[in-house]
C-alpha positions as CSV (number, residue, x, y, z in Angstrom):
1,M,33.1,39.2,6.8
2,S,36.0,37.6,5.1
3,T,35.5,34.8,2.6
4,D,37.0,32.3,5.1
5,G,34.6,33.6,7.7
6,A,31.7,33.3,5.4
7,R,32.6,29.8,4.4
8,A,32.9,28.8,8.1
9,R,29.5,30.3,8.8
10,L,28.0,28.5,5.8
11,A,29.5,25.2,7.1
12,E,27.8,25.8,10.5
13,I,24.4,26.5,8.9
14,R,24.7,23.5,6.6
15,A,25.7,21.3,9.6
16,R,22.6,22.4,11.5
17,L,20.4,21.8,8.5
18,E,21.8,18.3,8.0
19,A,21.4,17.5,11.7
20,A,17.7,18.3,11.6
21,T,14.9,15.8,11.1
22,P,14.8,15.0,7.3
23,G,12.2,16.8,5.3
24,P,10.2,17.7,3.6
25,W,8.3,19.3,6.5
26,R,4.7,20.5,6.2
27,L,2.0,22.1,8.2
28,G,-0.5,19.7,9.7
29,Y,-3.0,19.6,12.4
30,D,-3.4,17.4,15.5
31,G,-7.1,18.1,16.1
32,D,-7.3,21.9,16.2
33,H,-3.6,22.3,17.0
34,P,-1.2,23.2,14.2
35,V,1.9,21.1,14.0
36,I,5.0,20.7,11.8
37,E,5.3,17.1,10.6
38,N,7.0,15.2,7.9
39,D,6.3,12.3,5.6
40,Q,8.7,9.9,7.3
41,A,8.2,7.9,10.5
42,H,9.2,10.9,12.6
43,G,5.6,12.1,12.8
44,V,5.0,15.4,14.6
45,L,8.1,17.6,14.9
46,A,6.6,20.5,16.9
47,F,3.4,21.9,18.2
48,L,3.1,25.5,17.3
49,P,1.1,28.6,18.0
50,Q,-1.8,29.7,15.8
51,R,0.0,31.8,13.2
52,D,-0.1,30.2,9.7
53,G,2.5,32.6,8.3
54,D,5.0,31.5,11.0
55,L,4.0,27.9,10.5
56,D,4.5,28.1,6.7
57,L,7.9,29.7,7.2
58,I,9.1,27.0,9.6
59,A,7.7,24.2,7.5
60,H,9.6,25.4,4.4
61,A,12.8,26.4,6.3
62,P,14.9,23.3,5.5
63,G,14.2,23.3,1.8
64,D,14.6,27.0,1.5
65,M,17.8,27.0,3.5
66,A,19.2,24.2,1.3
67,W,18.4,26.1,-1.8
68,L,19.8,29.4,-0.5
69,L,23.0,27.7,0.6
70,G,23.5,26.1,-2.8
71,E,22.9,29.4,-4.6
72,L,25.2,31.3,-2.3
73,E,27.9,28.7,-2.6
74,A,27.7,28.9,-6.4
75,C,28.0,32.7,-6.2
76,M,31.0,32.4,-4.0
77,R,32.7,29.9,-6.4
78,A,32.0,32.2,-9.3
79,R,33.4,35.1,-7.4
80,E,36.6,33.2,-6.8
81,I,36.9,32.3,-10.5
82,L,36.5,36.0,-11.5
83,K,39.2,37.2,-9.1
């Protein structure tokens, strides 16, 4: 993928991240049912199946994506400087 293509893809990913319900998200329970919720007034974001590994991944996805995007963008800037 070209640098321009990578930048366009990163912009698409960042736009989806910014359009999502604000975080942080966390795993919670509604009775016996696992849910993804946040600290703000949005309450429950999703009811999910009974797999804690999947739930943990989903709950941390916004923060993890934001961190990864920042690291990748820093690497891309450094690469441009070194050219």
